[in-house]
N, C-alpha and C positions, 0 to 999 in steps of 0.2 A: 410892310415891305414896301419900298418905293422904287419905281422902274423909270429910269431917265435915259433918252435916247441920245447917242454919241453924234456929233456933228464933225464933219471932215472938213476943218480948216484949210484953208488954201495955203497959208504962210506958217511957217514955223514959228511958234512963240519963243522968245528966248527964255533960258533955263530949263526946257524941256529936252528929252533927247531926241535925235534925229529919228526920221522914219526908217524902219527896218526893211520896209517893202511896201508896194502900192496896196495889197490886200491887209495890211495890219495897221489899222489908224490908230492914234495915239489917244488916250481917255484924259480930258481935262476936267478936275473937280476943283471947284473954288472954295476958300474957306468958309463963305457963307453956307455953302452945302453941308459942310460937316460941323458947323457950330451946333447944331442941334442934335446930332447923331451920337448914339451912345459909343463908348469907347469899345472898339473890337478886341482890346487885349484883356479886358475885364474878365476876372474868372466866371466860367460857366458859360461864356459867349463863344460861338463858333466863328472860324475864320469865314470871310465872305468867299463865296464859290463863284468863280468867273466862267460863264458858258460861251465857249467858242463858236457855238452854233448860233445862238441868238443875238450874240455880241452886245449882251447886257450886263450891267453891273447889279448884282443882288446882294442886297445887304440885309442879313437877318439880324433883327432887334428883338431881343427877349425882353418880357416886362421884368420889372424888379423883382416880383415875387417868385419868378422861376429861376433866380440867380442861387448860386451853391449856398446851401445853409451853412451856418456857422459850425465848426468842429463841435461835437457833442463830446461831453467829458465822461469818461468811462469811471463808473462809481467804483470799481474794484480799485483803481488806483489811488483815488482821491481821498477814501477812508482812511481814517487814522487806525495804526495798529492797536490791535486789541490788547488791553492790560489786564485782563482778567486772568486768573490762575488756570492751572489745568482742570480739565473737566473731569467731574466726579462721574464714576461709573453709575449707571442705571440700577435700578433695584433688582432687576432680573439677571443682571451681569455679575460675573464674579469678578472681584478685584485682582489684578494680574501684579504680583509682587516680583521684583528682579531677583534673579538666584543669587544666593549667598556665596561670598568667594570661598575658594576652596581653603582649608585649614592650613598653616603653615607646617612645613615638614619638621618633624621632631629633630631638635638638635643632637648631633653626635656626641655621644659621651663615651670616651675612650675606656676600655677596661683596665681596671688598675692593674699594675704588674704583680706577679707573686711575689717577687723579692723587692722589698722597699728598703732603701739605704737608710740607715739609722742617722737622726740627727745628732747635733753637738750635744744637748743635754743626755741623750740616750748614750752616745759613746763615752762621755764622763762617768755616768752611772755604771757602764760595763767595765770600765777601766778600774773604777774604785772596788767594785766587786771581785774582779779578778787579783787584784793587788792585796785585797784582803784575805782572799783565800790561800794566796801563796804565802802571806806571812803566818797564816794559822798553821800551815802545814810545817812550814820551817821551825816555828816554833815547837809542833809536836816532834819533830824530829830532833831539835837540840835537848828536849826533855830526855828522849829516849837515850840519847847518848850520855847524859850525866847521870841517869839513874841505873843503867845497865853495865856501864864502863865499856862501852864500845869505843874502840879506838878509830877516829875519824882521819887520822894521819895519812893512810893510804887510800882512803876512799873520800876524800874531800870532793872530787867531782859530783857526790851524790847531792851537794847542796846547790848545784846546777841542774842535775837532772831530775830531782824530785820537783822543783818549782816548774820546770818545762812540763812534765807530766801531769802535773796538777792543772796547768793552764789548758793542756790538751783535752783532759777530762771535762773541765769547766765550759770550755768553748764549745766542743761537741755536744754537751747535753743543752746549754742554755745561750751563751754569749756569742757564737758564731766566730767569724774571722777576726774579731777584735781580741781574741783570746787564743785562737787556733794557730794563727801564724807566728806570734810571739812564742807560743809555747813549742811550736815545731822547731823554731831557731835555737831556743834554748836546750832543748832535748838533743838536738844534733851537736851542738856545741859540747854539751856536757859528755856525750857518749865519745867525742873525738879525744877530749880531755881525759877521759878514763883510760883510753886505749894508750896515750901517750905517757900517762903516769904509770901505767902497768908496764909497758916495754921501754920506758925511757927514750922512745923515738921522736925526741921534740922536732928534728928537722922535717917531720913528716907533715908538718904544718904549711909548708911551702906547695903540696899539692892536694892538701886535705880542705883548703879553704872553700873550693866550689860546693862541696857538700853543704855547707852553711847557707851559702846564698849564691846560686838561685834554689839549691837543693832543699833546704828549710823552708824557703817561701812556697815553693811547688808543693811540698807535703803538706803545709797548711790549707792551701787552695784545694788540693784534691780531697782532703777531709771535709771541707765545707762543702764541696760538691756531693760527696758521698752522703752527707748529713741532710742536705736539701733536695737530693736525688736531682742534680742539675748536671746534665751531660756536658755541657759547655765549660764548667769549672773543672769537672772531672778531666777533660781534654786538656785545658791550660795547665793543670797540676802535672799531667803525666808528661806533657812536652818540656815543663821547666825541670823536672826531676831528670828527664833523659839528657837534657841539654847540661845539667850539673855533672851527671855521671860521665859524659863525653868529654867534657873539660878535665874532670878528675883524672881519666884515663890517659889524656894527652900529657897532662903536668906530671903523672906519675911515671910515663914512659921518659919524659925528658930529663925530670929530676932525679927519679929513682933507679932508672936502668941505665941511662946513658952518662949523666954526669956523677951518679953515685953520690949525692950528698950526705946519705945516711949509710950507716955501718950495719944496718940491720939487713938479715937475710929474710926475703919475702918469699923463699921458696917457689912453689909452682905458681904462684900469683905474679911474681916477677919475671918468670921465664915466659909466661903467656900472655903479658900485658901487652907487648908489641903486635904478635899476630891477632890476638883478639880485637886490639883497636882497628887494624887494617880490615878485618871481617865485618867489624861493625859499621865502618865508614862506607864499606863496598855494598852492604846491605841497605843502608839509608839512601845511597845514591841509586840503586836499582828500584827500590820502592817509589822514590821520586819521579824517575823516568816512566815507571808503570802508570803512575797516578797521571802524568802530564799527557801520555798518550791516551788514557780513557777520556779525559776530559775534552782533548782536541777531535 
């Protein structure tokens, strides 16, 4: 460290600031003095401290070996990433295996319905069986007429009733609705024709047709429900038969008692048809209102 005394010039050197006061002299440093001095702004050097009491310029110069060392390299960031595989467990350690995924839930398998609709081949086979049975029964009845001398002139509706009853029996035993519904329809038609043939009341067909359909259809469905112990089919069959009976009563009142299209005297049935129809309709309306009130 070098110490230099300041001199107080009498004249103001151009290029220097003016004096701020009499007790504050200006320091003049030439370029020759700074030629061999180290840079004060170099890293690791301290700024020169000026003491106001001694009025001296102090310059701290550190040797080159005391300068800030170069930045050290952190070994942890310079090392290349490891390419080795996962570390194997030691001999004394147990290998940890990841838990196995849970098994998938069992697929939902719907329960097969108790009643399976027959396919086309089954329907054709059932129709063939029903037709064959009907033809066999008709052939036997024709043989009975030929060898016993039975006159079928007044009992020709039996050729319709017998096939109908045969289909009912075969359908109830094995074939189901494929034979029950046609058998019920044929049976009802045969019975109506037998009544008309016996009483010669042919105009009665004007109000007897509801007994065939939906009456015969309802009878076949009801027999199918009775065969399979199906409450829904039983209910559908009863509803259809009730509707058929109601339509028959309305048609009979209109054509049999009001317009009198037939000369046949129906006796008590003809007299009680209209009041009975009103009573039945009133009971139906009451039951429906009670059912609605219960549901609400």
